[in-house]
Phi, psi and omega in degrees: 000315181301316179293325177294325179279312184273342183094164180285142175301142177292163177299320180301312180297314179301319180290314180300318178278353180058045177289131178289157178307322181296336180272351182271139181288137181293336180241142182274132179245138170272150178301141182236031181304307186302321177298306186287329184238043186296336181273354181285146174302147181307315179298323181291319179299315177299321179293315180300314179302317179293314183292335182260014180296136181290327180280113184296340177288334182258345184290141176286166179246172176298319179299315178293329179291322181293335181277354180277166179257044182271332192304315183293316180291322180293318179298314179300316180296316181296321183287340184244007186256150175285345177296331184243021178263000000 
């Protein structure tokens, strides 16, 4: 499920992390955040994409998430969305 959502790790990442062939997916998946979270506000989707990045060098942190201006758009979305009812 994670690979289908986040996409398959790149070959560079697999090599860097020294992943064995058995840990690599037989099929390549493209990230599908936009498809699964199409109703999310753009800033929230961007934050989610950053926080769920498979590469830890590119992944956002809790501290960086708190520095974003997502809170107001996300709260509005949560209050009006069927996802959270």
